[in-house]
PDB file of N, CA, C and O in Angstrom:
ATOM      1  N   UNK A   1      -5.564   4.632 -40.323  1.00  0.00           N
ATOM      2  CA  UNK A   1      -6.221   5.143 -39.150  1.00  0.00           C
ATOM      3  C   UNK A   1      -6.483   6.647 -39.272  1.00  0.00           C
ATOM      4  O   UNK A   1      -7.497   7.316 -39.076  1.00  0.00           O
ATOM      5  N   UNK A   2      -5.037   7.015 -39.724  1.00  0.00           N
ATOM      6  CA  UNK A   2      -4.649   8.322 -39.810  1.00  0.00           C
ATOM      7  C   UNK A   2      -5.840   9.111 -40.798  1.00  0.00           C
ATOM      8  O   UNK A   2      -6.496  10.082 -40.421  1.00  0.00           O
ATOM      9  N   UNK A   3      -5.952   8.452 -42.152  1.00  0.00           N
ATOM     10  CA  UNK A   3      -6.869   8.850 -43.173  1.00  0.00           C
ATOM     11  C   UNK A   3      -8.265   8.879 -42.679  1.00  0.00           C
ATOM     12  O   UNK A   3      -8.984   9.798 -43.073  1.00  0.00           O
ATOM     13  N   UNK A   4      -8.678   8.107 -41.975  1.00  0.00           N
ATOM     14  CA  UNK A   4     -10.112   7.887 -41.899  1.00  0.00           C
ATOM     15  C   UNK A   4     -10.650   8.984 -40.916  1.00  0.00           C
ATOM     16  O   UNK A   4     -11.665   9.653 -41.106  1.00  0.00           O
ATOM     17  N   UNK A   5      -9.796   9.065 -39.818  1.00  0.00           N
ATOM     18  CA  UNK A   5      -9.817  10.100 -38.735  1.00  0.00           C
ATOM     19  C   UNK A   5      -9.933  11.312 -39.079  1.00  0.00           C
ATOM     20  O   UNK A   5     -10.854  12.003 -38.644  1.00  0.00           O
ATOM     21  N   UNK A   6      -8.952  11.809 -39.979  1.00  0.00           N
ATOM     22  CA  UNK A   6      -8.625  13.088 -40.677  1.00  0.00           C
ATOM     23  C   UNK A   6      -9.954  13.359 -41.525  1.00  0.00           C
ATOM     24  O   UNK A   6     -10.867  14.144 -41.270  1.00  0.00           O
ATOM     25  N   UNK A   7      -9.813  12.551 -42.525  1.00  0.00           N
ATOM     26  CA  UNK A   7     -11.066  12.816 -43.522  1.00  0.00           C
ATOM     27  C   UNK A   7     -12.441  13.141 -42.838  1.00  0.00           C
ATOM     28  O   UNK A   7     -13.138  14.121 -43.099  1.00  0.00           O
ATOM     29  N   UNK A   8     -12.757  12.025 -41.794  1.00  0.00           N
ATOM     30  CA  UNK A   8     -13.892  12.870 -41.123  1.00  0.00           C
ATOM     31  C   UNK A   8     -14.095  13.911 -40.287  1.00  0.00           C
ATOM     32  O   UNK A   8     -15.144  14.556 -40.299  1.00  0.00           O
ATOM     33  N   UNK A   9     -13.144  14.146 -39.527  1.00  0.00           N
ATOM     34  CA  UNK A   9     -13.024  15.344 -38.757  1.00  0.00           C
ATOM     35  C   UNK A   9     -13.063  16.357 -39.756  1.00  0.00           C
ATOM     36  O   UNK A   9     -14.130  16.971 -39.790  1.00  0.00           O
ATOM     37  N   UNK A  10     -12.055  16.760 -40.714  1.00  0.00           N
ATOM     38  CA  UNK A  10     -11.820  18.042 -41.628  1.00  0.00           C
ATOM     39  C   UNK A  10     -13.351  18.092 -42.487  1.00  0.00           C
ATOM     40  O   UNK A  10     -13.945  19.142 -42.734  1.00  0.00           O
ATOM     41  N   UNK A  11     -13.844  16.669 -42.885  1.00  0.00           N
ATOM     42  CA  UNK A  11     -15.168  16.889 -43.586  1.00  0.00           C
ATOM     43  C   UNK A  11     -16.485  17.390 -42.475  1.00  0.00           C
ATOM     44  O   UNK A  11     -17.442  17.948 -43.012  1.00  0.00           O
ATOM     45  N   UNK A  12     -16.520  17.208 -41.109  1.00  0.00           N
ATOM     46  CA  UNK A  12     -17.414  17.379 -40.669  1.00  0.00           C
ATOM     47  C   UNK A  12     -17.411  18.749 -39.999  1.00  0.00           C
ATOM     48  O   UNK A  12     -18.436  19.196 -39.484  1.00  0.00           O
ATOM     49  N   UNK A  13     -16.175  19.460 -40.007  1.00  0.00           N
ATOM     50  CA  UNK A  13     -15.964  20.484 -39.476  1.00  0.00           C
ATOM     51  C   UNK A  13     -16.001  21.580 -40.674  1.00  0.00           C
ATOM     52  O   UNK A  13     -16.211  22.790 -40.593  1.00  0.00           O
ATOM     53  N   UNK A  14     -15.808  21.004 -41.489  1.00  0.00           N
ATOM     54  CA  UNK A  14     -16.285  21.965 -42.664  1.00  0.00           C
ATOM     55  C   UNK A  14     -17.660  21.969 -42.831  1.00  0.00           C
ATOM     56  O   UNK A  14     -18.104  23.114 -42.914  1.00  0.00           O
ATOM     57  N   UNK A  15     -18.501  21.079 -42.912  1.00  0.00           N
ATOM     58  CA  UNK A  15     -19.599  20.795 -42.574  1.00  0.00           C
ATOM     59  C   UNK A  15     -20.260  21.845 -41.807  1.00  0.00           C
ATOM     60  O   UNK A  15     -20.747  22.874 -42.275  1.00  0.00           O
ATOM     61  N   UNK A  16     -20.226  21.439 -40.417  1.00  0.00           N
ATOM     62  CA  UNK A  16     -20.600  22.431 -39.502  1.00  0.00           C
ATOM     63  C   UNK A  16     -20.434  23.766 -39.506  1.00  0.00           C
ATOM     64  O   UNK A  16     -21.242  24.659 -39.251  1.00  0.00           O
ATOM     65  N   UNK A  17     -19.180  23.814 -39.857  1.00  0.00           N
ATOM     66  CA  UNK A  17     -18.922  25.862 -39.957  1.00  0.00           C
ATOM     67  C   UNK A  17     -19.909  26.394 -40.905  1.00  0.00           C
ATOM     68  O   UNK A  17     -20.119  27.606 -40.934  1.00  0.00           O
ATOM     69  N   UNK A  18     -20.622  25.467 -41.796  1.00  0.00           N
ATOM     70  CA  UNK A  18     -21.328  26.236 -43.031  1.00  0.00           C
ATOM     71  C   UNK A  18     -22.647  26.198 -42.436  1.00  0.00           C
ATOM     72  O   UNK A  18     -23.468  26.296 -43.347  1.00  0.00           O
ATOM     73  N   UNK A  19     -23.132  26.113 -41.466  1.00  0.00           N
ATOM     74  CA  UNK A  19     -24.182  25.385 -40.494  1.00  0.00           C
ATOM     75  C   UNK A  19     -24.401  26.562 -39.669  1.00  0.00           C
ATOM     76  O   UNK A  19     -23.527  26.733 -38.819  1.00  0.00           O
ATOM     77  N   UNK A  20     -25.420  27.490 -39.700  1.00  0.00           N
ATOM     78  CA  UNK A  20     -25.903  28.798 -38.466  1.00  0.00           C
ATOM     79  C   UNK A  20     -26.680  28.040 -37.599  1.00  0.00           C
ATOM     80  O   UNK A  20     -26.916  26.852 -37.821  1.00  0.00           O
ATOM     81  N   UNK A  21     -27.162  28.734 -36.470  1.00  0.00           N
ATOM     82  CA  UNK A  21     -27.532  28.084 -35.768  1.00  0.00           C
ATOM     83  C   UNK A  21     -29.153  27.238 -35.584  1.00  0.00           C
ATOM     84  O   UNK A  21     -29.471  26.497 -34.653  1.00  0.00           O
ATOM     85  N   UNK A  22     -30.048  27.652 -36.853  1.00  0.00           N
ATOM     86  CA  UNK A  22     -31.018  27.338 -37.120  1.00  0.00           C
ATOM     87  C   UNK A  22     -30.981  25.824 -38.064  1.00  0.00           C
ATOM     88  O   UNK A  22     -31.974  25.250 -38.511  1.00  0.00           O
ATOM     89  N   UNK A  23     -29.664  25.425 -38.196  1.00  0.00           N
ATOM     90  CA  UNK A  23     -29.036  24.269 -38.908  1.00  0.00           C
ATOM     91  C   UNK A  23     -29.186  24.477 -40.793  1.00  0.00           C
ATOM     92  O   UNK A  23     -28.957  23.717 -41.734  1.00  0.00           O
ATOM     93  N   UNK A  24     -29.550  25.522 -40.717  1.00  0.00           N
ATOM     94  CA  UNK A  24     -29.878  26.104 -42.383  1.00  0.00           C
ATOM     95  C   UNK A  24     -28.333  26.291 -42.838  1.00  0.00           C
ATOM     96  O   UNK A  24     -27.491  26.544 -41.977  1.00  0.00           O
ATOM     97  N   UNK A  25     -27.947  26.155 -44.296  1.00  0.00           N
ATOM     98  CA  UNK A  25     -26.612  26.512 -44.620  1.00  0.00           C
ATOM     99  C   UNK A  25     -26.380  28.157 -44.284  1.00  0.00           C
ATOM    100  O   UNK A  25     -27.324  28.899 -44.557  1.00  0.00           O
ATOM    101  N   UNK A  26     -25.293  28.685 -43.767  1.00  0.00           N
ATOM    102  CA  UNK A  26     -24.824  29.785 -44.073  1.00  0.00           C
ATOM    103  C   UNK A  26     -24.226  30.438 -45.012  1.00  0.00           C
ATOM    104  O   UNK A  26     -23.592  29.646 -45.709  1.00  0.00           O
ATOM    105  N   UNK A  27     -24.110  31.660 -45.413  1.00  0.00           N
ATOM    106  CA  UNK A  27     -23.724  32.272 -46.640  1.00  0.00           C
ATOM    107  C   UNK A  27     -22.268  33.024 -46.404  1.00  0.00           C
ATOM    108  O   UNK A  27     -21.700  33.874 -47.089  1.00  0.00           O
ATOM    109  N   UNK A  28     -21.948  32.483 -45.367  1.00  0.00           N
ATOM    110  CA  UNK A  28     -20.269  33.204 -44.733  1.00  0.00           C
ATOM    111  C   UNK A  28     -19.627  32.466 -45.620  1.00  0.00           C
ATOM    112  O   UNK A  28     -19.953  31.398 -46.139  1.00  0.00           O
ATOM    113  N   UNK A  29     -18.388  33.331 -45.793  1.00  0.00           N
ATOM    114  CA  UNK A  29     -17.036  32.675 -46.361  1.00  0.00           C
ATOM    115  C   UNK A  29     -16.449  31.781 -45.655  1.00  0.00           C
ATOM    116  O   UNK A  29     -16.193  31.991 -44.469  1.00  0.00           O
ATOM    117  N   UNK A  30     -16.080  30.419 -46.386  1.00  0.00           N
ATOM    118  CA  UNK A  30     -15.319  29.906 -45.468  1.00  0.00           C
ATOM    119  C   UNK A  30     -13.788  30.067 -45.100  1.00  0.00           C
ATOM    120  O   UNK A  30     -12.926  29.978 -45.974  1.00  0.00           O
ATOM    121  N   UNK A  31     -13.515  30.284 -43.904  1.00  0.00           N
ATOM    122  CA  UNK A  31     -11.790  30.879 -43.605  1.00  0.00           C
ATOM    123  C   UNK A  31     -11.153  29.574 -42.762  1.00  0.00           C
ATOM    124  O   UNK A  31     -11.863  28.729 -42.215  1.00  0.00           O
ATOM    125  N   UNK A  32     -10.235  29.567 -42.758  1.00  0.00           N
ATOM    126  CA  UNK A  32      -8.925  28.387 -42.180  1.00  0.00           C
ATOM    127  C   UNK A  32      -9.512  28.377 -40.626  1.00  0.00           C
ATOM    128  O   UNK A  32      -9.606  27.242 -40.158  1.00  0.00           O
ATOM    129  N   UNK A  33      -9.947  29.526 -39.698  1.00  0.00           N
ATOM    130  CA  UNK A  33     -10.011  29.250 -38.545  1.00  0.00           C
ATOM    131  C   UNK A  33     -11.502  28.683 -38.172  1.00  0.00           C
ATOM    132  O   UNK A  33     -11.801  28.214 -37.074  1.00  0.00           O
ATOM    133  N   UNK A  34     -12.489  28.833 -39.436  1.00  0.00           N
ATOM    134  CA  UNK A  34     -14.051  28.199 -39.347  1.00  0.00           C
ATOM    135  C   UNK A  34     -14.189  27.114 -39.265  1.00  0.00           C
ATOM    136  O   UNK A  34     -15.044  26.670 -38.500  1.00  0.00           O
ATOM    137  N   UNK A  35     -13.439  26.330 -39.984  1.00  0.00           N
ATOM    138  CA  UNK A  35     -13.322  24.476 -40.064  1.00  0.00           C
ATOM    139  C   UNK A  35     -12.714  24.318 -38.641  1.00  0.00           C
ATOM    140  O   UNK A  35     -13.160  23.197 -38.397  1.00  0.00           O
ATOM    141  N   UNK A  36     -12.090  24.620 -37.666  1.00  0.00           N
ATOM    142  CA  UNK A  36     -11.695  24.086 -36.560  1.00  0.00           C
ATOM    143  C   UNK A  36     -12.832  23.351 -35.588  1.00  0.00           C
ATOM    144  O   UNK A  36     -14.026  23.480 -35.858  1.00  0.00           O
ATOM    145  N   UNK A  37     -12.475  22.724 -34.665  1.00  0.00           N
ATOM    146  CA  UNK A  37     -13.265  22.279 -33.866  1.00  0.00           C
ATOM    147  C   UNK A  37     -14.427  22.824 -33.217  1.00  0.00           C
ATOM    148  O   UNK A  37     -15.442  22.298 -32.759  1.00  0.00           O
ATOM    149  N   UNK A  38     -13.955  24.210 -33.305  1.00  0.00           N
ATOM    150  CA  UNK A  38     -15.174  25.030 -32.697  1.00  0.00           C
ATOM    151  C   UNK A  38     -16.193  25.288 -33.468  1.00  0.00           C
ATOM    152  O   UNK A  38     -17.182  25.753 -32.903  1.00  0.00           O
ATOM    153  N   UNK A  39     -16.250  25.083 -34.855  1.00  0.00           N
ATOM    154  CA  UNK A  39     -17.308  25.256 -35.905  1.00  0.00           C
ATOM    155  C   UNK A  39     -18.172  24.153 -35.082  1.00  0.00           C
ATOM    156  O   UNK A  39     -19.320  24.549 -34.884  1.00  0.00           O
ATOM    157  N   UNK A  40     -17.941  23.082 -34.644  1.00  0.00           N
ATOM    158  CA  UNK A  40     -19.010  22.073 -34.050  1.00  0.00           C
ATOM    159  C   UNK A  40     -19.605  22.544 -32.757  1.00  0.00           C
ATOM    160  O   UNK A  40     -20.642  22.035 -32.331  1.00  0.00           O
ATOM    161  N   UNK A  41     -18.914  23.598 -32.061  1.00  0.00           N
ATOM    162  CA  UNK A  41     -19.312  24.276 -30.616  1.00  0.00           C
ATOM    163  C   UNK A  41     -20.025  25.411 -30.736  1.00  0.00           C
ATOM    164  O   UNK A  41     -20.896  25.608 -29.889  1.00  0.00           O
ATOM    165  N   UNK A  42     -19.872  26.137 -31.519  1.00  0.00           N
ATOM    166  CA  UNK A  42     -20.559  27.375 -31.979  1.00  0.00           C
ATOM    167  C   UNK A  42     -21.850  27.291 -32.447  1.00  0.00           C
ATOM    168  O   UNK A  42     -22.128  26.523 -33.369  1.00  0.00           O
ATOM    169  N   UNK A  43     -22.943  28.225 -31.742  1.00  0.00           N
ATOM    170  CA  UNK A  43     -24.213  27.685 -31.657  1.00  0.00           C
ATOM    171  C   UNK A  43     -24.611  26.217 -32.100  1.00  0.00           C
ATOM    172  O   UNK A  43     -25.272  25.898 -33.089  1.00  0.00           O
ATOM    173  N   UNK A  44     -24.107  25.479 -31.225  1.00  0.00           N
ATOM    174  CA  UNK A  44     -24.663  23.997 -30.754  1.00  0.00           C
ATOM    175  C   UNK A  44     -25.862  23.525 -31.067  1.00  0.00           C
ATOM    176  O   UNK A  44     -26.847  23.998 -30.500  1.00  0.00           O
ATOM    177  N   UNK A  45     -26.019  22.331 -32.192  1.00  0.00           N
ATOM    178  CA  UNK A  45     -27.254  21.897 -32.540  1.00  0.00           C
ATOM    179  C   UNK A  45     -27.516  20.483 -32.374  1.00  0.00           C
ATOM    180  O   UNK A  45     -26.575  19.811 -32.796  1.00  0.00           O
ATOM    181  N   UNK A  46     -28.150  20.030 -32.062  1.00  0.00           N
ATOM    182  CA  UNK A  46     -28.313  18.330 -31.989  1.00  0.00           C
ATOM    183  C   UNK A  46     -27.551  17.281 -32.967  1.00  0.00           C
ATOM    184  O   UNK A  46     -27.230  16.113 -32.746  1.00  0.00           O
ATOM    185  N   UNK A  47     -27.369  18.089 -34.126  1.00  0.00           N
ATOM    186  CA  UNK A  47     -26.536  17.653 -35.134  1.00  0.00           C
ATOM    187  C   UNK A  47     -24.977  17.661 -35.081  1.00  0.00           C
ATOM    188  O   UNK A  47     -24.113  16.788 -35.160  1.00  0.00           O
ATOM    189  N   UNK A  48     -24.982  19.156 -34.895  1.00  0.00           N
ATOM    190  CA  UNK A  48     -23.341  19.327 -34.742  1.00  0.00           C
ATOM    191  C   UNK A  48     -22.671  18.449 -33.418  1.00  0.00           C
ATOM    192  O   UNK A  48     -21.601  17.841 -33.455  1.00  0.00           O
ATOM    193  N   UNK A  49     -23.562  18.552 -32.290  1.00  0.00           N
ATOM    194  CA  UNK A  49     -23.444  17.539 -31.321  1.00  0.00           C
ATOM    195  C   UNK A  49     -22.850  16.178 -31.622  1.00  0.00           C
ATOM    196  O   UNK A  49     -21.819  15.581 -31.314  1.00  0.00           O
ATOM    197  N   UNK A  50     -24.157  15.885 -32.508  1.00  0.00           N
ATOM    198  CA  UNK A  50     -24.157  14.281 -32.755  1.00  0.00           C
ATOM    199  C   UNK A  50     -22.588  14.130 -33.847  1.00  0.00           C
ATOM    200  O   UNK A  50     -22.002  13.050 -33.773  1.00  0.00           O
ATOM    201  N   UNK A  51     -22.196  14.856 -34.479  1.00  0.00           N
ATOM    202  CA  UNK A  51     -20.804  15.056 -35.452  1.00  0.00           C
ATOM    203  C   UNK A  51     -19.956  14.755 -34.162  1.00  0.00           C
ATOM    204  O   UNK A  51     -19.306  13.729 -33.958  1.00  0.00           O
ATOM    205  N   UNK A  52     -20.066  15.681 -33.452  1.00  0.00           N
ATOM    206  CA  UNK A  52     -18.869  15.517 -32.516  1.00  0.00           C
ATOM    207  C   UNK A  52     -18.395  14.409 -31.433  1.00  0.00           C
ATOM    208  O   UNK A  52     -17.261  14.113 -31.057  1.00  0.00           O
ATOM    209  N   UNK A  53     -19.716  13.882 -31.050  1.00  0.00           N
ATOM    210  CA  UNK A  53     -19.864  12.419 -30.501  1.00  0.00           C
ATOM    211  C   UNK A  53     -18.958  11.413 -31.312  1.00  0.00           C
ATOM    212  O   UNK A  53     -17.928  10.828 -30.979  1.00  0.00           O
ATOM    213  N   UNK A  54     -19.657  11.405 -32.445  1.00  0.00           N
ATOM    214  CA  UNK A  54     -18.964  10.104 -33.538  1.00  0.00           C
ATOM    215  C   UNK A  54     -17.553  10.518 -33.759  1.00  0.00           C
ATOM    216  O   UNK A  54     -16.780   9.560 -33.720  1.00  0.00           O
ATOM    217  N   UNK A  55     -17.090  11.479 -33.942  1.00  0.00           N
ATOM    218  CA  UNK A  55     -15.813  11.933 -34.272  1.00  0.00           C
ATOM    219  C   UNK A  55     -14.823  11.244 -33.270  1.00  0.00           C
ATOM    220  O   UNK A  55     -13.875  10.539 -33.616  1.00  0.00           O
ATOM    221  N   UNK A  56     -15.318  11.671 -31.446  1.00  0.00           N
ATOM    222  CA  UNK A  56     -14.802  11.135 -30.398  1.00  0.00           C
ATOM    223  C   UNK A  56     -14.760   9.974 -30.408  1.00  0.00           C
ATOM    224  O   UNK A  56     -13.762   9.416 -29.951  1.00  0.00           O
ATOM    225  N   UNK A  57     -15.630   9.371 -30.836  1.00  0.00           N
ATOM    226  CA  UNK A  57     -15.597   7.863 -30.683  1.00  0.00           C
ATOM    227  C   UNK A  57     -14.978   6.836 -31.843  1.00  0.00           C
ATOM    228  O   UNK A  57     -14.749   5.636 -31.692  1.00  0.00           O
ATOM    229  N   UNK A  58     -14.770   7.640 -33.045  1.00  0.00           N
ATOM    230  CA  UNK A  58     -13.603   7.601 -33.956  1.00  0.00           C
ATOM    231  C   UNK A  58     -12.395   7.621 -33.614  1.00  0.00           C
ATOM    232  O   UNK A  58     -11.623   6.864 -34.203  1.00  0.00           O
ATOM    233  N   UNK A  59     -11.950   8.409 -32.667  1.00  0.00           N
ATOM    234  CA  UNK A  59     -10.757   8.953 -32.218  1.00  0.00           C
ATOM    235  C   UNK A  59     -10.462   7.743 -31.258  1.00  0.00           C
ATOM    236  O   UNK A  59      -9.456   7.051 -31.412  1.00  0.00           O
ATOM    237  N   UNK A  60     -11.528   7.480 -30.102  1.00  0.00           N
ATOM    238  CA  UNK A  60     -10.962   6.176 -29.395  1.00  0.00           C
ATOM    239  C   UNK A  60     -10.854   4.964 -29.970  1.00  0.00           C
ATOM    240  O   UNK A  60     -10.276   4.061 -29.366  1.00  0.00           O
ATOM    241  N   UNK A  61     -11.373   4.777 -31.170  1.00  0.00           N
ATOM    242  CA  UNK A  61     -11.329   3.572 -31.622  1.00  0.00           C
ATOM    243  C   UNK A  61      -9.861   3.319 -32.485  1.00  0.00           C
ATOM    244  O   UNK A  61      -9.206   2.277 -32.440  1.00  0.00           O
ATOM    245  N   UNK A  62      -9.506   4.588 -33.309  1.00  0.00           N
ATOM    246  CA  UNK A  62      -8.304   4.677 -33.629  1.00  0.00           C
ATOM    247  C   UNK A  62      -7.021   4.582 -32.661  1.00  0.00           C
ATOM    248  O   UNK A  62      -5.940   4.170 -33.083  1.00  0.00           O
ATOM    249  N   UNK A  63      -7.221   4.991 -31.338  1.00  0.00           N
ATOM    250  CA  UNK A  63      -6.535   4.686 -30.187  1.00  0.00           C
ATOM    251  C   UNK A  63      -6.230   3.392 -30.497  1.00  0.00           C
ATOM    252  O   UNK A  63      -5.297   2.951 -31.167  1.00  0.00           O
ATOM    253  N   UNK A  64      -7.522   2.584 -29.684  1.00  0.00           N
ATOM    254  CA  UNK A  64      -7.278   1.312 -29.504  1.00  0.00           C
ATOM    255  C   UNK A  64      -6.544   0.302 -30.538  1.00  0.00           C
ATOM    256  O   UNK A  64      -5.652  -0.495 -30.246  1.00  0.00           O
ATOM    257  N   UNK A  65      -7.088   0.505 -31.738  1.00  0.00           N
ATOM    258  CA  UNK A  65      -5.925   0.306 -33.248  1.00  0.00           C
ATOM    259  C   UNK A  65      -4.733   0.260 -33.237  1.00  0.00           C
ATOM    260  O   UNK A  65      -4.011  -0.623 -33.698  1.00  0.00           O
ATOM    261  N   UNK A  66      -4.365   1.498 -32.547  1.00  0.00           N
ATOM    262  CA  UNK A  66      -2.635   1.884 -32.497  1.00  0.00           C
ATOM    263  C   UNK A  66      -2.140   1.013 -31.574  1.00  0.00           C
ATOM    264  O   UNK A  66      -1.145   0.340 -31.846  1.00  0.00           O
ATOM    265  N   UNK A  67      -2.834   0.905 -30.243  1.00  0.00           N
ATOM    266  CA  UNK A  67      -2.718   0.153 -29.116  1.00  0.00           C
ATOM    267  C   UNK A  67      -2.437  -1.155 -29.666  1.00  0.00           C
ATOM    268  O   UNK A  67      -1.295  -1.580 -29.494  1.00  0.00           O
ATOM    269  N   UNK A  68      -3.314  -1.912 -30.333  1.00  0.00           N
ATOM    270  CA  UNK A  68      -2.687  -3.343 -30.681  1.00  0.00           C
ATOM    271  C   UNK A  68      -2.155  -3.540 -31.604  1.00  0.00           C
ATOM    272  O   UNK A  68      -1.846  -4.707 -31.844  1.00  0.00           O
ATOM    273  N   UNK A  69      -1.762  -2.354 -32.658  1.00  0.00           N
ATOM    274  CA  UNK A  69      -0.734  -2.580 -33.630  1.00  0.00           C
ATOM    275  C   UNK A  69       0.567  -2.587 -32.867  1.00  0.00           C
ATOM    276  O   UNK A  69       1.472  -3.394 -33.078  1.00  0.00           O
ATOM    277  N   UNK A  70       0.599  -1.405 -31.756  1.00  0.00           N
ATOM    278  CA  UNK A  70       2.415  -1.501 -31.607  1.00  0.00           C
ATOM    279  C   UNK A  70       2.265  -2.752 -30.583  1.00  0.00           C
ATOM    280  O   UNK A  70       3.386  -3.258 -30.640  1.00  0.00           O
ATOM    281  N   UNK A  71       1.630  -3.395 -29.834  1.00  0.00           N
ATOM    282  CA  UNK A  71       1.507  -4.628 -28.779  1.00  0.00           C
ATOM    283  C   UNK A  71       1.924  -5.534 -30.046  1.00  0.00           C
ATOM    284  O   UNK A  71       2.992  -6.137 -29.933  1.00  0.00           O
ATOM    285  N   UNK A  72       1.189  -5.695 -31.248  1.00  0.00           N
ATOM    286  CA  UNK A  72       1.701  -6.775 -31.909  1.00  0.00           C
ATOM    287  C   UNK A  72       2.833  -6.409 -32.455  1.00  0.00           C
ATOM    288  O   UNK A  72       3.565  -7.392 -32.573  1.00  0.00           O
ATOM    289  N   UNK A  73       3.287  -5.493 -32.821  1.00  0.00           N
ATOM    290  CA  UNK A  73       4.786  -5.146 -33.231  1.00  0.00           C
ATOM    291  C   UNK A  73       6.118  -5.572 -32.492  1.00  0.00           C
ATOM    292  O   UNK A  73       7.249  -5.901 -32.848  1.00  0.00           O
ATOM    293  N   UNK A  74       5.355  -5.388 -31.132  1.00  0.00           N
ATOM    294  CA  UNK A  74       6.422  -5.489 -29.860  1.00  0.00           C
ATOM    295  C   UNK A  74       7.239  -6.815 -29.582  1.00  0.00           C
ATOM    296  O   UNK A  74       8.380  -7.240 -29.401  1.00  0.00           O
ATOM    297  N   UNK A  75       5.030  -7.441 -29.722  1.00  0.00           N
ATOM    298  CA  UNK A  75       5.420  -9.020 -29.811  1.00  0.00           C
ATOM    299  C   UNK A  75       6.258  -9.835 -30.897  1.00  0.00           C
ATOM    300  O   UNK A  75       6.960 -10.824 -30.689  1.00  0.00           O
ATOM    301  N   UNK A  76       6.009  -9.162 -32.142  1.00  0.00           N
ATOM    302  CA  UNK A  76       6.801  -9.545 -33.021  1.00  0.00           C
ATOM    303  C   UNK A  76       8.358  -9.567 -32.947  1.00  0.00           C
ATOM    304  O   UNK A  76       9.120 -10.491 -33.230  1.00  0.00           O
ATOM    305  N   UNK A  77       8.624  -8.357 -32.512  1.00  0.00           N
ATOM    306  CA  UNK A  77      10.240  -7.799 -32.117  1.00  0.00           C
ATOM    307  C   UNK A  77      10.575  -8.562 -31.067  1.00  0.00           C
ATOM    308  O   UNK A  77      11.786  -8.660 -30.866  1.00  0.00           O
ATOM    309  N   UNK A  78       9.779  -9.190 -30.264  1.00  0.00           N
ATOM    310  CA  UNK A  78      10.278 -10.123 -29.086  1.00  0.00           C
ATOM    311  C   UNK A  78      10.519 -11.669 -29.970  1.00  0.00           C
ATOM    312  O   UNK A  78      11.610 -12.239 -29.969  1.00  0.00           O
ATOM    313  N   UNK A  79       9.558 -12.088 -30.543  1.00  0.00           N
ATOM    314  CA  UNK A  79       9.549 -13.534 -30.927  1.00  0.00           C
ATOM    315  C   UNK A  79      10.839 -13.713 -31.977  1.00  0.00           C
ATOM    316  O   UNK A  79      11.311 -14.805 -32.295  1.00  0.00           O
ATOM    317  N   UNK A  80      11.295 -12.449 -32.433  1.00  0.00           N
ATOM    318  CA  UNK A  80      12.199 -12.022 -33.906  1.00  0.00           C
ATOM    319  C   UNK A  80      13.327 -12.397 -32.854  1.00  0.00           C
ATOM    320  O   UNK A  80      14.140 -13.247 -33.217  1.00  0.00           O
ATOM    321  N   UNK A  81      13.447 -11.893 -31.694  1.00  0.00           N
ATOM    322  CA  UNK A  81      14.849 -11.678 -30.795  1.00  0.00           C
ATOM    323  C   UNK A  81      15.003 -12.921 -30.277  1.00  0.00           C
ATOM    324  O   UNK A  81      16.148 -13.324 -30.069  1.00  0.00           O
ATOM    325  N   UNK A  82      13.941 -13.700 -29.997  1.00  0.00           N
ATOM    326  CA  UNK A  82      14.198 -15.179 -29.579  1.00  0.00           C
ATOM    327  C   UNK A  82      14.780 -15.940 -30.445  1.00  0.00           C
ATOM    328  O   UNK A  82      15.858 -16.476 -30.185  1.00  0.00           O
ATOM    329  N   UNK A  83      14.131 -16.107 -31.647  1.00  0.00           N
ATOM    330  CA  UNK A  83      14.783 -16.736 -32.361  1.00  0.00           C
ATOM    331  C   UNK A  83      16.417 -16.811 -33.008  1.00  0.00           C
ATOM    332  O   UNK A  83      17.105 -17.706 -33.500  1.00  0.00           O
ATOM    333  N   UNK A  84      16.620 -15.267 -32.691  1.00  0.00           N
ATOM    334  CA  UNK A  84      18.124 -14.991 -33.258  1.00  0.00           C
ATOM    335  C   UNK A  84      18.962 -15.651 -31.889  1.00  0.00           C
ATOM    336  O   UNK A  84      19.873 -16.459 -32.067  1.00  0.00           O
ATOM    337  N   UNK A  85      18.638 -15.308 -30.822  1.00  0.00           N
ATOM    338  CA  UNK A  85      19.440 -16.034 -29.705  1.00  0.00           C
ATOM    339  C   UNK A  85      19.679 -17.465 -29.673  1.00  0.00           C
ATOM    340  O   UNK A  85      20.653 -18.053 -29.204  1.00  0.00           O
ATOM    341  N   UNK A  86      18.487 -18.015 -30.329  1.00  0.00           N
ATOM    342  CA  UNK A  86      18.610 -19.514 -30.467  1.00  0.00           C
ATOM    343  C   UNK A  86      19.336 -19.987 -31.423  1.00  0.00           C
ATOM    344  O   UNK A  86      19.456 -21.204 -31.562  1.00  0.00           O
TER     345      UNK A  86
END
């Protein structure tokens, strides 16, 4: 889950940092801070906004999956605990 979300976020941040306001490639040098989330907010365009929303939904999906994984782990621990006590 971490790899999926991180890869998407970093990849789209790099892509968005290389676009100027018209949506064309920019010739600016890639710097560490230019690939932050702000790259999707600076000179916002429809494409950058779409990348931002998709990333947010992927993040929400990952939270749901983590929650389900922790609940399954907790259930498994309780089941093991009951078997040990019996």
